[in-house]
N, C-alpha and C positions, 0 to 999 in steps of 0.2 A: 670552351663553350659548355654551359651547363643547362640543365632543364629544371624547372620548378619541382618536378616529382622524381628526378633522378633516373628517368627512363631513357632519355636521350643520352647516348654516350659519345663523347669526342675523345679520341685517343691521342690527340696532339700534345697533351701534357706529359705523356710517358717519355721514356728515354728515346731519343731520336739519333740514330746512327746511320752511317753510309755503309751499305753492304754491297760490294761489287759496284755495278753501275746503276743500281736502283736504290732510291731513298726508302727507308723502312721505318715504320711507326709502331712496332710492337708485334702482336700476334696476328697480324693481317699481312697479306701480300702488299707489295708496294703499288702505288698508283700507276707507275710506269709499266709494271708487269701486267696489272689488271687491264690497262688500255691495250697492250699488245695481245692479250688473250681475247678481248672483245673484238679487236680488229682481225684476229685469226679465225673468228667464227663462234666463239663461246657466247651463248645467248642466256639471258637472265630472265627468270620468271619470279618476280619478287615474292618473298614469303617472310613471315615474322622471324626475327633474329638475324636476317641478312644484313650485312654491312655494306655501305656504299659511300661514295664521295661525290660531291657536286663539283666537278672539275671546271677549270677555266673561269671561275667567278670569284677569285681571291679566297676560296675555301678549300683548296687542294689538301690542306693538312687536317681538315675536320672530317672525322669518320663518324657517320651516322648509322644507327641501328633501327631497322623497321620494328615497330611495336604496335600492337593492337590499340594502345592507348594514345600514343603521341604521333607516330608517323605511320600512316597506313597507305596502302595502294587502293586507288579508286578507279573503277572502270567507267570511263565516260564515253560518250558517242564518238569523240575524236581520238580516243586512245587511252592508254593507262597513264595515270599521273600519280605521283607520290605526294600525299597531302601531309602538312605539318600540324594541322589541328590547333593552331594558335597557342601552343604551349612553349614554343621556343622564345628566346629573348630577342630575336631579330625578326624582321618582317619578311618571311618567305612562306607564302600560303601553300604553294604546290609547284612541282616541276614535272615536266614530261619524263617518263621513265628513261627515255633515250638520252636525257641530259645527265643522268646519274651513272656512275661507273661502279659496277659491282665488285666487291672485294670478297671473293669466296673464302670460306673457312677451310681448314685442313680437311675435314670430313667431306666437304663438297668437292674439293679438288680430287680427293681419292675416288669419289664417285664418278667424276668426269673422266678419270683415267680408265675406269672400268676394268675390263679383262687385260688391258695392257700393263696394268700395275703388277709388279712382281715383288716389291718390298721396299722398306725404308730401313736404312742402316745408320746407326750412330757412328760417327768417325771423330777423330781428334779434331776439334774445332768446327764441327758441323754435322751435316746429314747428307746421305746419298740415297737417291731414289732410283730404283731399278725398274725399267719398263721394257716391254718387248715391242719391237717395231720391225715389221717385215721379216719375222723369224729370227731376229738378232736382238740380244739383250743390250740395252744402252743404259748408261748411268748419267745422272745429273747430280752435281754436288753444290751445296751452298751452306753457309753458316746457319741459316734459318730453315727449319723444316717446311714451313709454309711456302717460302720462296722456292725451295727445292721442288716441292710438288708442282707449283705453278710453272716453273721452268721445264719440268718434265712434260707437263701438259702442252706447253708451247712447242716443245720438240715433237711431240706426237702429232700435233696439228700441222706443223711445218717441218717435215723431216729434213729439209735442207739446211736447217740451223746448225 
């Protein structure tokens, strides 16, 4: 998927690998992990440069980026919508924010971990995130740093995992 002005990004053309039980599309967390984080209580307040997927509409592999020029958030009387401003090559004017799945960046995941975050360590073949939960240090490992951060946040939100 491309945009006339190169503002809209779709990452589905990058190398696509299977990491663990989550599909992965590059430098973003997987859709499956993003949905689990949303279901665990992570809330999204859309802002420029945020990445998202319109899931369950045959566009699961297309990653969009909010931009002040092409994809903007509009506050309407019935709620927030994400408007596509007519620059995309397909007919999608807007979607309700709740129909989009946020794919937080590494920095956003670190921010969500807040004081529980104790470090990120490089390992052979991947990354280890250290968090404190209930006075005990826990680690989460993954081949991808973003996935490791996301899995650590999921562990923080759902300690029984």
